[in-house]
LOKOLZA-163371 format. One line per 2 residues: number of its first residue (from 1); their letters; for each residue z, y, x of N, C-alpha, C. Coordinates in nm, 4 decimals. Layout:
BEGIN
NUM> A> Z,Y,X,Z,Y,X,Z,Y,X ~ ...
END
This chain:
BEGIN
1> MA> 0.0000,-0.1210,0.0833,0.0000,0.0000,0.0000,0.0000,0.1249,0.0859 ~ 0.0814,0.1255,0.1939,0.0837,0.2408,0.2826,-0.0538,0.2628,0.3438
3> FI> -0.1268,0.1477,0.3765,-0.2592,0.1577,0.4347,-0.3556,0.2212,0.3361 ~ -0.3482,0.1807,0.2101,-0.4352,0.2363,0.1059,-0.4087,0.3848,0.0889
5> NR> -0.2815,0.4233,0.0900,-0.2473,0.5644,0.0741,-0.3065,0.6479,0.1866 ~ -0.3049,0.5931,0.3081,-0.3592,0.6682,0.4212,-0.5099,0.6871,0.4053
7> ID> -0.5810,0.5850,0.3537,-0.7255,0.5949,0.3358,-0.7594,0.6936,0.2241 ~ -0.6830,0.6882,0.1141,-0.7128,0.7714,-0.0015,-0.6844,0.9179,0.0234
9> RR> -0.5953,0.9514,0.1184,-0.5586,1.0915,0.1415,-0.6733,1.1639,0.2098 ~ -0.7214,1.2699,0.1512,-0.8321,1.3466,0.2069,-0.7832,1.4358,0.3198
11> PG> -0.8716,1.4692,0.4163,-0.8345,1.5621,0.5234,-0.7838,1.6933,0.4647 ~ -0.6722,1.7426,0.5170,-0.6163,1.8681,0.4668,-0.5087,1.8476,0.3621
13> DE> -0.4997,1.7244,0.3050,-0.3939,1.6981,0.2082,-0.2584,1.7022,0.2779 ~ -0.1592,1.7580,0.2087,-0.0241,1.7607,0.2632,0.0448,1.6273,0.2402
15> SP> 0.1234,1.5843,0.3378,0.2069,1.4681,0.3160,0.3191,1.5085,0.2220 ~ 0.3834,1.4129,0.1562,0.4959,1.4475,0.0678,0.6051,1.5245,0.1401
17> LA> 0.6353,1.4852,0.2658,0.7389,1.5540,0.3415,0.6972,1.6972,0.3713 ~ 0.5712,1.7170,0.4139,0.5223,1.8520,0.4440,0.5260,1.9401,0.3197
19> AV> 0.4941,1.8809,0.2050,0.4958,1.9571,0.0801,0.6376,2.0017,0.0451 ~ 0.7341,1.9132,0.0663,0.8739,1.9468,0.0385,0.9207,2.0590,0.1306
21> IA> 0.8865,2.0485,0.2594,0.9267,2.1508,0.3564,0.8629,2.2844,0.3225 ~ 0.7346,2.2826,0.2864,0.6650,2.4069,0.2518,0.7263,2.4711,0.1277
23> AR> 0.7605,2.3889,0.0288,0.8218,2.4424,-0.0935,0.9590,2.5009,-0.0642 ~ 1.0339,2.4347,0.0221,1.1666,2.4860,0.0595,1.1543,2.6183,0.1330
25> DR> 1.0573,2.6285,0.2235,1.0382,2.7528,0.2976,0.9974,2.8673,0.2051 ~ 0.9114,2.8372,0.1080,0.8712,2.9415,0.0115,0.9912,2.9890,-0.0692
27> ET> 1.0759,2.8961,-0.1082,1.1965,2.9314,-0.1839,1.2909,3.0156,-0.0989 ~ 1.3046,2.9772,0.0287,1.3911,3.0528,0.1195,1.3389,3.1947,0.1383
29> MS> 1.2088,3.2089,0.1597,1.1499,3.3403,0.1797,1.1654,3.4272,0.0553 ~ 1.1523,3.3687,-0.0608,1.1719,3.4430,-0.1853,1.3155,3.4910,-0.1980
31> MV> 1.4102,3.4044,-0.1615,1.5514,3.4396,-0.1671,1.5833,3.5554,-0.0730 ~ 1.5300,3.5481,0.0488,1.5550,3.6545,0.1471,1.4883,3.7839,0.1044
33> RQ> 1.3662,3.7751,0.0560,1.2945,3.8955,0.0120,1.3721,3.9670,-0.0998 ~ 1.4235,3.8902,-0.1939,1.5008,3.9486,-0.3028,1.6303,4.0106,-0.2516
35> AI> 1.6940,3.9450,-0.1558,1.8191,3.9976,-0.0993,1.7953,4.1309,-0.0288 ~ 1.6833,4.1421,0.0408,1.6503,4.2684,0.1070,1.6274,4.3777,0.0040
37> QE> 1.5510,4.3453,-0.0994,1.5213,4.4440,-0.2033,1.6472,4.4908,-0.2751 ~ 1.7419,4.3994,-0.2945,1.8642,4.4322,-0.3683,1.9797,4.4700,-0.2765
39> KR> 1.9490,4.4870,-0.1468,2.0484,4.5294,-0.0469,2.1694,4.4360,-0.0446 ~ 2.1405,4.3066,-0.0409,2.2462,4.2071,-0.0310,2.2498,4.1425,0.1071
41> MR> 2.2119,4.2210,0.2076,2.2185,4.1756,0.3464,2.3406,4.2384,0.4127 ~ 2.4117,4.1612,0.4929,2.5302,4.2104,0.5624,2.5293,4.1597,0.7061
43> LA> 2.6060,4.2279,0.7905,2.6365,4.1747,0.9225,2.7787,4.1217,0.9213 ~ 2.7967,4.0019,0.9741,2.9307,3.9472,0.9969,2.9597,3.9632,1.1453
45> FQ> 3.0744,4.0206,1.1779,3.1051,4.0571,1.3153,3.2032,3.9575,1.3770 ~ 3.1669,3.9072,1.4956,3.2511,3.8111,1.5666,3.2872,3.8675,1.7039
47> PV> 3.4150,3.8608,1.7423,3.4541,3.9160,1.8722,3.4064,3.8306,1.9898 ~ 3.3731,3.8983,2.0974,3.3438,3.8354,2.2258,3.4539,3.8819,2.3202
49> VV> 3.5338,3.7880,2.3698,3.6544,3.8254,2.4440,3.6329,3.8126,2.5942 ~ 3.7171,3.8846,2.6685,3.7124,3.8810,2.8147,3.7650,3.7464,2.8640
51> GS> 3.6920,3.6813,2.9547,3.7292,3.5476,2.9996,3.8652,3.5408,3.0645 ~ 3.8963,3.6386,3.1472,4.0230,3.6355,3.2195,4.1418,3.6752,3.1327
53> DP> 4.1145,3.7396,3.0191,4.2216,3.7838,2.9288,4.1676,3.7891,2.7865 ~ 4.1710,3.6760,2.7152,4.1129,3.6690,2.5814,4.1770,3.7628,2.4786
55> SR> 4.2867,3.8288,2.5138,4.3443,3.9264,2.4209,4.2626,4.0552,2.4181 ~ 4.1720,4.0712,2.5143,4.0873,4.1901,2.5226,3.9484,4.1581,2.4696
57> IA> 3.8984,4.2442,2.3825,3.7655,4.2256,2.3246,3.6638,4.3076,2.4037 ~ 3.5614,4.2398,2.4544,3.4561,4.3087,2.5299,3.3593,4.3782,2.4345
59> FY> 3.3175,4.3048,2.3292,3.2297,4.3619,2.2268,3.2268,4.2670,2.1078 ~ 3.1576,4.3060,2.0038,3.1397,4.2226,1.8854,2.9915,4.1900,1.8698
61> EG> 2.9619,4.0709,1.8192,2.8243,4.0393,1.7830,2.8085,4.0491,1.6319 ~ 2.7027,4.1174,1.5890,2.6716,4.1263,1.4471,2.5762,4.0154,1.4081
63> LM> 2.6188,3.9284,1.3183,2.5405,3.8128,1.2758,2.4930,3.8332,1.1321 ~ 2.3626,3.8215,1.1110,2.3068,3.8505,0.9796,2.3496,3.7477,0.8748
65> RV> 2.3812,3.7980,0.7551,2.4184,3.7158,0.6416,2.3466,3.7646,0.5156 ~ 2.3147,3.6709,0.4287,2.2645,3.7029,0.2948,2.3757,3.6745,0.1950
67> ID> 2.3985,3.7678,0.1047,2.4927,3.7456,-0.0053,2.4103,3.7071,-0.1272 ~ 2.4236,3.5834,-0.1737,2.3414,3.5429,-0.2873,2.3978,3.6012,-0.4170
69> PT> 2.3244,3.5928,-0.5289,2.3680,3.6563,-0.6534,2.5054,3.6121,-0.7027 ~ 2.5529,3.4962,-0.6569,2.6853,3.4489,-0.6983,2.7955,3.4983,-0.6055
71> GR> 2.7560,3.5689,-0.4964,2.8545,3.6165,-0.3999,2.8737,3.5245,-0.2812 ~ 2.8009,3.4132,-0.2782,2.8123,3.3191,-0.1670,2.7483,3.3783,-0.0419
73> VI> 2.8143,3.3622,0.0740,2.7634,3.4142,0.2004,2.6780,3.3071,0.2678 ~ 2.5525,3.3403,0.2975,2.4589,3.2451,0.3583,2.4302,3.2884,0.5016
75> PA> 2.4625,3.2052,0.6016,2.4408,3.2436,0.7420,2.2942,3.2406,0.7802 ~ 2.2601,3.3113,0.8872,2.1210,3.3246,0.9299,2.0574,3.1898,0.9625
77> RD> 2.1360,3.0957,1.0132,2.0774,2.9672,1.0526,2.0126,2.8955,0.9342 ~ 2.0524,2.9326,0.8108,1.9976,2.8673,0.6924,1.8651,2.9267,0.6477
79> FI> 1.8238,3.0394,0.7079,1.6983,3.0997,0.6631,1.6110,3.1551,0.7752 ~ 1.6644,3.1728,0.8941,1.5894,3.2455,0.9967,1.4635,3.1720,1.0405
81> DA> 1.4660,3.0387,1.0480,1.3476,2.9650,1.0921,1.2308,2.9838,0.9971 ~ 1.2606,2.9960,0.8670,1.1549,3.0097,0.7668,1.0890,3.1467,0.7703
83> VE> 1.1616,3.2485,0.8171,1.1097,3.3857,0.8096,1.0776,3.4467,0.9455 ~ 1.1148,3.3801,1.0544,1.1048,3.4391,1.1884,0.9648,3.4901,1.2194
85> AD> 0.8612,3.4111,1.1901,0.7249,3.4495,1.2261,0.6585,3.5370,1.1206 ~ 0.7242,3.5573,1.0079,0.6706,3.6382,0.8984,0.7200,3.7820,0.9116
87> EL> 0.6561,3.8733,0.8403,0.7025,4.0122,0.8432,0.8444,4.0242,0.7885 ~ 0.8863,3.9298,0.7066,1.0248,3.9301,0.6596,1.1225,3.9272,0.7769
89> GR> 1.0841,3.8572,0.8830,1.1686,3.8548,1.0022,1.1849,3.9926,1.0618 ~ 1.0773,4.0713,1.0592,1.0846,4.2076,1.1126,1.1737,4.2943,1.0220
91> QI> 1.1621,4.2732,0.8913,1.2451,4.3486,0.7980,1.3927,4.3162,0.8166 ~ 1.4235,4.1894,0.8416,1.5618,4.1504,0.8682,1.6122,4.2194,0.9945
93> DC> 1.5293,4.2237,1.0982,1.5688,4.2928,1.2217,1.5978,4.4403,1.1936 ~ 1.5176,4.5017,1.1073,1.5391,4.6426,1.0728,1.6724,4.6619,1.0013
95> VA> 1.7011,4.5736,0.9050,1.8275,4.5834,0.8307,1.9458,4.5640,0.9247 ~ 1.9371,4.4629,1.0113,2.0463,4.4366,1.1058,2.0707,4.5567,1.1951
97> LE> 1.9638,4.6156,1.2449,1.9773,4.7305,1.3342,2.0353,4.8505,1.2610 ~ 1.9913,4.8736,1.1376,2.0441,4.9857,1.0589,2.1942,4.9710,1.0370
99> IG> 2.2366,4.8504,0.9977,2.3788,4.8277,0.9736,2.4578,4.8443,1.1029 ~ 2.4055,4.7880,1.2123,2.4755,4.7959,1.3403,2.4879,4.9378,1.3909
101> LT> 2.3813,5.0144,1.3831,2.3848,5.1531,1.4297,2.4777,5.2382,1.3441 ~ 2.4823,5.2106,1.2138,2.5743,5.2825,1.1254,2.7189,5.2544,1.1650
103> AL> 2.7484,5.1266,1.1964,2.8842,5.0904,1.2391,2.9197,5.1593,1.3706 ~ 2.8273,5.1655,1.4641,2.8531,5.2314,1.5913,2.8786,5.3807,1.5731
105> AR> 2.8082,5.4404,1.4791,2.8281,5.5830,1.4525,2.9642,5.6083,1.3880 ~ 3.0095,5.5163,1.3034,3.1367,5.5337,1.2320,3.2575,5.5020,1.3187
107> FP> 3.2408,5.4073,1.4117,3.3547,5.3625,1.4921,3.3218,5.3819,1.6401 ~ 3.3559,5.4968,1.6960,3.3146,5.5328,1.8323,3.3781,5.4504,1.9434
109> HV> 3.4774,5.3665,1.9115,3.5396,5.2837,2.0148,3.4865,5.1406,2.0128 ~ 3.3910,5.1127,1.9246,3.3399,4.9764,1.9093,3.2083,4.9607,1.9851
111> RL> 3.1918,4.8445,2.0459,3.0663,4.8088,2.1106,3.0096,4.6867,2.0390 ~ 2.8782,4.6884,2.0087,2.8165,4.5833,1.9279,2.6921,4.5267,1.9937
113> SI> 2.6715,4.3981,1.9714,2.5422,4.3375,2.0038,2.4728,4.3027,1.8728 ~ 2.3445,4.3325,1.8668,2.2636,4.3092,1.7482,2.1456,4.2213,1.7869
115> NM> 2.1209,4.1182,1.7079,2.0108,4.0266,1.7367,1.8765,4.0864,1.6949 ~ 1.7750,4.0564,1.7727,1.6396,4.0990,1.7415,1.5417,3.9943,1.7932
117> SA> 1.4215,3.9971,1.7399,1.3143,3.9116,1.7885,1.2223,3.9931,1.8771 ~ 1.1638,3.9276,1.9759,1.0641,3.9962,2.0583,0.9469,4.0423,1.9735
119> RS> 0.9265,3.9780,1.8586,0.8184,4.0187,1.7693,0.8409,4.1584,1.7108 ~ 0.9655,4.2071,1.7156,0.9948,4.3397,1.6609,0.9700,4.4516,1.7617
121> VG> 0.9444,4.4157,1.8871,0.9127,4.5169,1.9869,0.7804,4.5833,1.9471 ~ 0.7847,4.7113,1.9250,0.6645,4.7826,1.8832,0.6438,4.7857,1.7321
123> YP> 0.7284,4.7138,1.6549,0.7166,4.7193,1.5085,0.7576,4.8604,1.4651 ~ 0.6681,4.9370,1.4019,0.6933,5.0800,1.3796,0.8253,5.1127,1.3111
125> RW> 0.8572,5.0407,1.2036,0.9803,5.0745,1.1311,1.1033,5.0456,1.2165 ~ 1.1019,4.9323,1.2874,1.2170,4.8975,1.3714,1.2362,5.0015,1.4807
127> MK> 1.1280,5.0414,1.5439,1.1369,5.1412,1.6491,1.1861,5.2745,1.5949 ~ 1.1446,5.3101,1.4738,1.1899,5.4349,1.4120,1.3400,5.4317,1.3864
129> VL> 1.3893,5.3171,1.3357,1.5330,5.3011,1.3116,1.6094,5.3159,1.4428 ~ 1.5584,5.2524,1.5483,1.6252,5.2564,1.6775,1.6303,5.3988,1.7326
131> RK> 1.5181,5.4660,1.7334,1.5143,5.6023,1.7882,1.6053,5.6959,1.7106 ~ 1.6041,5.6845,1.5791,1.6892,5.7695,1.4963,1.8364,5.7435,1.5252
133> GL> 1.8738,5.6152,1.5369,2.0134,5.5805,1.5632,2.0606,5.6288,1.6984 ~ 1.9763,5.6140,1.8000,2.0148,5.6562,1.9342,2.0292,5.8075,1.9444
135> SA> 1.9507,5.8811,1.8659,1.9560,6.0273,1.8727,2.0745,6.0851,1.7959 ~ 2.1371,6.0026,1.7111,2.2477,6.0523,1.6273,2.3729,6.0806,1.7082
137> DK> 2.3941,6.0063,1.8167,2.5160,6.0192,1.8968,2.4829,5.9707,2.0372 ~ 2.5098,6.0530,2.1366,2.4714,6.0189,2.2732,2.5473,5.8981,2.3282
139> TI> 2.6573,5.8586,2.2623,2.7334,5.7428,2.3111,2.6848,5.6111,2.2522 ~ 2.6005,5.6173,2.1501,2.5598,5.4939,2.0820,2.4798,5.4035,2.1746
141> GE> 2.3898,5.4598,2.2524,2.3081,5.3780,2.3416,2.3916,5.2941,2.4361 ~ 2.4963,5.3523,2.4925,2.5780,5.2791,2.5892,2.6714,5.1793,2.5226
143> RL> 2.6804,5.1824,2.3891,2.7642,5.0859,2.3166,2.6811,4.9830,2.2404 ~ 2.5491,4.9897,2.2566,2.4585,4.8980,2.1880,2.4058,4.7928,2.2851
145> IL> 2.4166,4.6669,2.2428,2.3573,4.5554,2.3165,2.2564,4.4886,2.2236 ~ 2.1344,4.4729,2.2686,2.0320,4.4038,2.1900,2.0180,4.2625,2.2429
147> EI> 2.0340,4.1644,2.1536,2.0269,4.0228,2.1917,1.8900,3.9661,2.1562 ~ 1.8274,3.9034,2.2537,1.6985,3.8376,2.2339,1.7141,3.6923,2.2751
149> TE> 1.6715,3.5992,2.1900,1.6848,3.4588,2.2269,1.5890,3.4254,2.3411 ~ 1.6263,3.3240,2.4151,1.5450,3.2820,2.5288,1.4034,3.2474,2.4851
151> SS> 1.3900,3.1720,2.3748,1.2570,3.1307,2.3292,1.1745,3.2498,2.2834 ~ 1.2396,3.3491,2.2214,1.1681,3.4681,2.1754,1.1204,3.5526,2.2926
153> AM> 1.2055,3.5703,2.3921,1.1691,3.6519,2.5083,1.0486,3.5941,2.5808 ~ 1.0346,3.4608,2.5805,0.9247,3.3985,2.6514,0.7915,3.4082,2.5765
155> LV> 0.7936,3.4551,2.4500,0.6688,3.4714,2.3754,0.5804,3.5775,2.4396 ~ 0.6409,3.6900,2.4735,0.5670,3.8033,2.5304,0.6501,3.8646,2.6433
157> PE> 0.6679,3.7937,2.7533,0.7603,3.8401,2.8576,0.7263,3.9775,2.9140 ~ 0.5980,4.0055,2.9371,0.5625,4.1350,2.9960,0.5998,4.2499,2.9027
159> LV> 0.5764,4.2310,2.7722,0.6098,4.3339,2.6740,0.7603,4.3558,2.6667 ~ 0.8368,4.2464,2.6683,0.9823,4.2559,2.6623,1.0371,4.3261,2.7863
161> IA> 0.9821,4.2954,2.9024,1.0281,4.3574,3.0271,1.0090,4.5088,3.0218 ~ 0.8902,4.5541,2.9769,0.8632,4.6981,2.9682,0.9544,4.7652,2.8658
163> FM> 0.9773,4.6976,2.7539,1.0639,4.7492,2.6479,1.2068,4.7647,2.6986 ~ 1.2560,4.6635,2.7684,1.3918,4.6688,2.8226,1.4061,4.7812,2.9244
165> DD> 1.3080,4.7946,3.0103,1.3144,4.8972,3.1140,1.3263,5.0357,3.0527 ~ 1.2522,5.0592,2.9455,1.2553,5.1892,2.8784,1.3927,5.2165,2.8174
167> LQ> 1.4486,5.1184,2.7471,1.5752,5.1414,2.6768,1.6963,5.1363,2.7695 ~ 1.6896,5.0558,2.8748,1.8016,5.0525,2.9685,1.8198,5.1877,3.0371
169> SQ> 1.7116,5.2630,3.0515,1.7233,5.3969,3.1086,1.7984,5.4910,3.0159 ~ 1.8120,5.4501,2.8877,1.8864,5.5291,2.7893,2.0265,5.4723,2.7654
171> GV> 2.0654,5.3755,2.8468,2.2003,5.3206,2.8376,2.2140,5.1942,2.7570 ~ 2.1080,5.1508,2.6874,2.1142,5.0301,2.6050,2.1179,4.9067,2.6956
173> SF> 2.2025,4.8097,2.6599,2.2112,4.6841,2.7348,2.1367,4.5735,2.6608 ~ 2.1023,4.4682,2.7344,2.0306,4.3554,2.6752,2.0992,4.2243,2.7109
175> AL> 2.1038,4.1351,2.6119,2.1616,4.0024,2.6319,2.0558,3.8970,2.6045 ~ 2.0507,3.7963,2.6906,1.9635,3.6815,2.6690,2.0453,3.5758,2.5968
177> DD> 2.0100,3.5509,2.4712,2.0877,3.4610,2.3864,2.0403,3.3169,2.4040 ~ 2.1318,3.2227,2.3799,2.1007,3.0783,2.3844,2.0448,3.0366,2.5201
179> FG> 2.0971,3.0944,2.6275,2.0455,3.0639,2.7608,2.0644,2.9161,2.7910 ~ 1.9571,2.8539,2.8383,1.9601,2.7113,2.8686,1.8995,2.6251,2.7606
181> AG> 1.8785,2.6837,2.6404,1.8274,2.6051,2.5288,1.6758,2.6064,2.5208 ~ 1.6118,2.7070,2.5814,1.4676,2.7214,2.5724,1.3971,2.6832,2.7009
183> NT> 1.2762,2.7357,2.7140,1.1947,2.7055,2.8317,1.1717,2.8334,2.9116 ~ 1.2745,2.8779,2.9813,1.2631,3.0001,3.0598,1.1640,2.9810,3.1742
185> AF> 1.0702,3.0764,3.1860,0.9808,3.0781,3.3014,1.0514,3.1589,3.4097 ~ 1.1036,3.0912,3.5092,1.1878,3.1591,3.6071,1.1097,3.2586,3.6931
187> RY> 0.9772,3.2498,3.6902,0.8993,3.3512,3.7617,0.9142,3.4880,3.6948 ~ 0.9486,3.4867,3.5638,0.9731,3.6119,3.4933,1.1199,3.6519,3.4970
189> FR> 1.2062,3.5534,3.5144,1.3490,3.5783,3.4940,1.4013,3.6894,3.5829 ~ 1.3583,3.6917,3.7082,1.4084,3.7939,3.7993,1.3572,3.9328,3.7644
191> DF> 1.2539,3.9393,3.6790,1.1986,4.0684,3.6389,1.2606,4.1220,3.5101 ~ 1.3318,4.0360,3.4369,1.3870,4.0780,3.3083,1.5021,4.1771,3.3227
193> FF> 1.5894,4.1551,3.4176,1.7072,4.2392,3.4356,1.7939,4.2451,3.3097 ~ 1.8221,4.1284,3.2524,1.9177,4.1239,3.1431,2.0547,4.1632,3.1964
195> DV> 2.1330,4.2280,3.1130,2.2687,4.2665,3.1512,2.3675,4.1537,3.1237 ~ 2.3349,4.0715,3.0222,2.4246,3.9657,2.9758,2.3425,3.8391,2.9526
197> IK> 2.3959,3.7236,2.9907,2.3362,3.5972,2.9476,2.4420,3.5189,2.8709 ~ 2.4018,3.4654,2.7567,2.4927,3.3902,2.6710,2.4542,3.2425,2.6781
199> ID> 2.5421,3.1636,2.7374,2.5138,3.0220,2.7603,2.5232,2.9460,2.6283 ~ 2.4176,2.8726,2.5975,2.4065,2.8047,2.4691,2.5240,2.7112,2.4439
201> GQ> 2.5680,2.7079,2.3183,2.6863,2.6317,2.2807,2.6770,2.4831,2.3047 ~ 2.5559,2.4282,2.3114,2.5432,2.2835,2.3344,2.6024,2.2421,2.4688
203> FI> 2.6100,2.3361,2.5641,2.6678,2.3059,2.6943,2.8185,2.3317,2.6983 ~ 2.8692,2.4015,2.5971,3.0084,2.4477,2.5987,3.1015,2.3566,2.5189
205> RN> 3.0530,2.3029,2.4084,3.1391,2.2200,2.3247,3.1862,2.0963,2.4027 ~ 3.3179,2.0769,2.4062,3.3807,1.9629,2.4748,3.3553,1.9644,2.6256
207> IH> 3.3319,2.0834,2.6804,3.2974,2.0925,2.8225,3.4115,2.0434,2.9126 ~ 3.5345,2.0538,2.8659,3.6470,2.0120,2.9504,3.6420,1.8636,2.9826
209> AD> 3.5687,1.7865,2.9008,3.5637,1.6421,2.9210,3.4236,1.5912,2.9521 ~ 3.3284,1.6803,2.9707,3.1888,1.6407,2.9901,3.1412,1.6875,3.1276
211> CD> 3.1350,1.5956,3.2212,3.0988,1.6310,3.3590,2.9564,1.6851,3.3696 ~ 2.8648,1.6311,3.2894,2.7268,1.6779,3.2935,2.7178,1.8241,3.2495
213> NQ> 2.7826,1.8569,3.1376,2.7794,1.9947,3.0900,2.8543,2.0890,3.1838 ~ 2.9561,2.0376,3.2508,3.0257,2.1197,3.3502,2.9300,2.1594,3.4624
215> AL> 2.8520,2.0632,3.5101,2.7571,2.0911,3.6187,2.6487,2.1876,3.5721 ~ 2.5971,2.1659,3.4509,2.4920,2.2531,3.3984,2.5435,2.3944,3.3757
217> TR> 2.6639,2.4051,3.3209,2.7204,2.5373,3.2954,2.7473,2.6123,3.4246 ~ 2.7976,2.5418,3.5253,2.8186,2.6063,3.6554,2.6861,2.6586,3.7118
219> AL> 2.5793,2.5812,3.6924,2.4480,2.6227,3.7420,2.3997,2.7477,3.6685 ~ 2.4170,2.7504,3.5361,2.3761,2.8660,3.4570,2.4591,2.9885,3.4930
221> MS> 2.5894,2.9682,3.5132,2.6753,3.0787,3.5551,2.6336,3.1310,3.6921 ~ 2.5951,3.0403,3.7807,2.5532,3.0812,3.9148,2.4294,3.1696,3.9090
223> IG> 2.3360,3.1352,3.8209,2.2164,3.2179,3.8033,2.2561,3.3573,3.7556 ~ 2.3464,3.3617,3.6569,2.3927,3.4909,3.6063,2.4581,3.5748,3.7144
225> HH> 2.5447,3.5122,3.7925,2.6148,3.5850,3.8984,2.5166,3.6356,4.0044 ~ 2.4181,3.5526,4.0372,2.3209,3.5914,4.1395,2.2448,3.7176,4.0985
227> FD> 2.2106,3.7257,3.9684,2.1346,3.8403,3.9195,2.2248,3.9488,3.8603 ~ 2.3547,3.9395,3.8903,2.4517,4.0416,3.8482,2.4536,4.0596,3.6965
229> ML> 2.4543,3.9475,3.6242,2.4591,3.9481,3.4790,2.5941,3.8957,3.4316 ~ 2.6485,3.9577,3.3292,2.7715,3.9091,3.2685,2.7429,3.7771,3.1986
231> TV> 2.8237,3.6752,3.2240,2.8037,3.5452,3.1602,2.8986,3.5290,3.0423 ~ 2.8426,3.4855,2.9304,2.9206,3.4639,2.8073,2.9026,3.3195,2.7635
233> AE> 3.0115,3.2497,2.7375,3.0063,3.1138,2.6836,3.0128,3.1210,2.5324 ~ 2.9130,3.0628,2.4659,2.9102,3.0611,2.3192,2.9795,2.9352,2.2661
235> SV> 3.0175,2.9412,2.1400,3.0715,2.8247,2.0672,3.1975,2.7665,2.1307 ~ 3.2879,2.8536,2.1757,3.4156,2.8075,2.2301,3.5103,2.7834,2.1121
237> EE> 3.5473,2.6585,2.0924,3.6261,2.6233,1.9740,3.7556,2.5499,2.0070 ~ 3.7713,2.5042,2.1303,3.8895,2.4278,2.1688,3.9609,2.4968,2.2855
239> VA> 4.0947,2.4914,2.2827,4.1738,2.5523,2.3890,4.1374,2.4913,2.5248 ~ 4.1198,2.3603,2.5294,4.0885,2.2934,2.6559,3.9556,2.3429,2.7131
241> DA> 3.8592,2.3697,2.6263,3.7309,2.4222,2.6730,3.7477,2.5631,2.7291 ~ 3.8259,2.6453,2.6593,3.8505,2.7822,2.7061,3.9205,2.7814,2.8421
243> EW> 4.0147,2.6924,2.8592,4.0871,2.6847,2.9868,3.9941,2.6437,3.1002 ~ 3.9046,2.5484,3.0726,3.8096,2.5076,3.1763,3.7187,2.6250,3.2142
245> LQ> 3.6691,2.6965,3.1142,3.5795,2.8099,3.1385,3.6496,2.9207,3.2164 ~ 3.7741,2.9466,3.1821,3.8503,3.0479,3.2559,3.8631,3.0095,3.4023
247> AA> 3.8952,2.8831,3.4281,3.9102,2.8361,3.5660,3.7773,2.8432,3.6417 ~ 3.6667,2.8266,3.5687,3.5344,2.8315,3.6312,3.4882,2.9745,3.6574
249> GI> 3.5588,3.0722,3.5977,3.5244,3.2120,3.6220,3.4272,3.2725,3.5230 ~ 3.4255,3.2227,3.3998,3.3358,3.2783,3.2977,3.3704,3.4245,3.2716
251> GC> 3.2672,3.5056,3.2450,3.2908,3.6473,3.2203,3.3511,3.6751,3.0840 ~ 3.2937,3.6135,2.9791,3.3424,3.6334,2.8419,3.3268,3.5041,2.7635
253> MQ> 3.3954,3.4962,2.6512,3.3870,3.3803,2.5630,3.3741,3.4254,2.4187 ~ 3.3032,3.3445,2.3412,3.2825,3.3735,2.1991,3.2909,3.2433,2.1220
255> GY> 3.3583,3.2457,2.0091,3.3672,3.1262,1.9269,3.4824,3.1344,1.8289 ~ 3.4919,3.0341,1.7440,3.5934,3.0350,1.6382,3.7350,3.0303,1.6936
257> LF> 3.7512,2.9879,1.8185,3.8850,2.9888,1.8773,3.9409,3.1300,1.8820 ~ 3.8534,3.2289,1.8927,3.8968,3.3682,1.9065,3.8715,3.4520,1.7820
259> GA> 3.8032,3.3959,1.6856,3.7812,3.4694,1.5613,3.6513,3.4291,1.4944 ~ 3.6564,3.4117,1.3634,3.5365,3.3793,1.2860,3.4601,3.5074,1.2543
261> PT> 3.3278,3.4986,1.2361,3.2529,3.6162,1.1932,3.3038,3.6644,1.0575 ~ 3.3160,3.7958,1.0411,3.3626,3.8507,0.9144,3.2808,3.9730,0.8763
263> VR> 3.2523,3.9852,0.7479,3.1782,4.1027,0.7002,3.2725,4.2200,0.6761 ~ 3.4033,4.1977,0.6948,3.5023,4.3045,0.6749,3.5932,4.3154,0.7985
265> PD> 3.5380,4.3615,0.9100,3.6198,4.3725,1.0318,3.7229,4.4833,1.0197 ~ 3.8350,4.4640,1.0858,3.9400,4.5657,1.0885,3.9221,4.6488,1.2145
267> WG> 3.8479,4.7579,1.2007,3.8158,4.8399,1.3168,3.8899,4.9724,1.3169 ~ 3.9892,4.9851,1.2353,4.0619,5.1123,1.2284,4.1131,5.1592,1.3629
269> NA> 4.1640,5.0646,1.4429,4.2175,5.0997,1.5753,4.1470,5.0203,1.6853 ~ 4.0259,4.9740,1.6535,3.9564,4.8870,1.7492,3.9105,4.9642,1.8712
271> RS> 3.9289,4.9006,1.9867,3.8777,4.9541,2.1128,3.8173,4.8389,2.1923 ~ 3.6881,4.8451,2.2149,3.6246,4.7391,2.2935,3.6504,4.7620,2.4422
273> DK> 3.6752,4.6529,2.5115,3.6939,4.6592,2.6562,3.5621,4.6985,2.7239 ~ 3.5684,4.7620,2.8396,3.4491,4.8071,2.9089,3.3972,4.7061,3.0096
275> TA> 3.4422,4.5806,2.9985,3.3990,4.4791,3.0953,3.2500,4.4557,3.0870 ~ 3.1973,4.4466,2.9641,3.0545,4.4123,2.9473,2.9663,4.5302,2.9800
END
């Protein structure tokens, strides 16, 4: 029967699995589009702490969330893959940047990292939001960190390098997110001049008991140190992992051990450390 089905299927026909995935992606894109139109997008802020003293916050990362009509909070991982290559992805980057820049303007002691795609470099609306935000307060640039994933940066490395060079001259910092998870072309790496590298969580979870991940993380940290980049360990969830990272000399740590992302941060008296 399976053989007959393969013969009967015409070229271009979708498999049942492909059809299900396509329908799910269309539904996801519709949900996100409606959330943008109805202004139900939020940033959830998670602290990034200093490695040598986790009581000190280096900066916060703003993580995009959709609030569905019932009030349920939907994290970016549930929709970003479906919209990343679409213009909806650029619109999400614009919303994230607008919210982040507004927070920086309201809370002058806070430092934030905001995620973006390399596809948004040169996107007119995103660039307009950025320029307007930076001109509102001369301190905003030095408190803004733009995070680009490793896989995204490798899409158009020359464009990203030129973009970073322009904004770093205005005080903006850049973080390479999910370092170690993608396919970094090291011939470009020395030209990027990232200020921060964030080591992917797959190497950090249970690191205190995993010799392979210990070796890989030390190697990634060594690259960061060589290029004078602040190293951040992502997905730190266990005390034993944090202790191992501290002993290894990690610059900063981020994860549920130090605080969950929240759309209602208490920034009344917040002061970010100047380590990053």
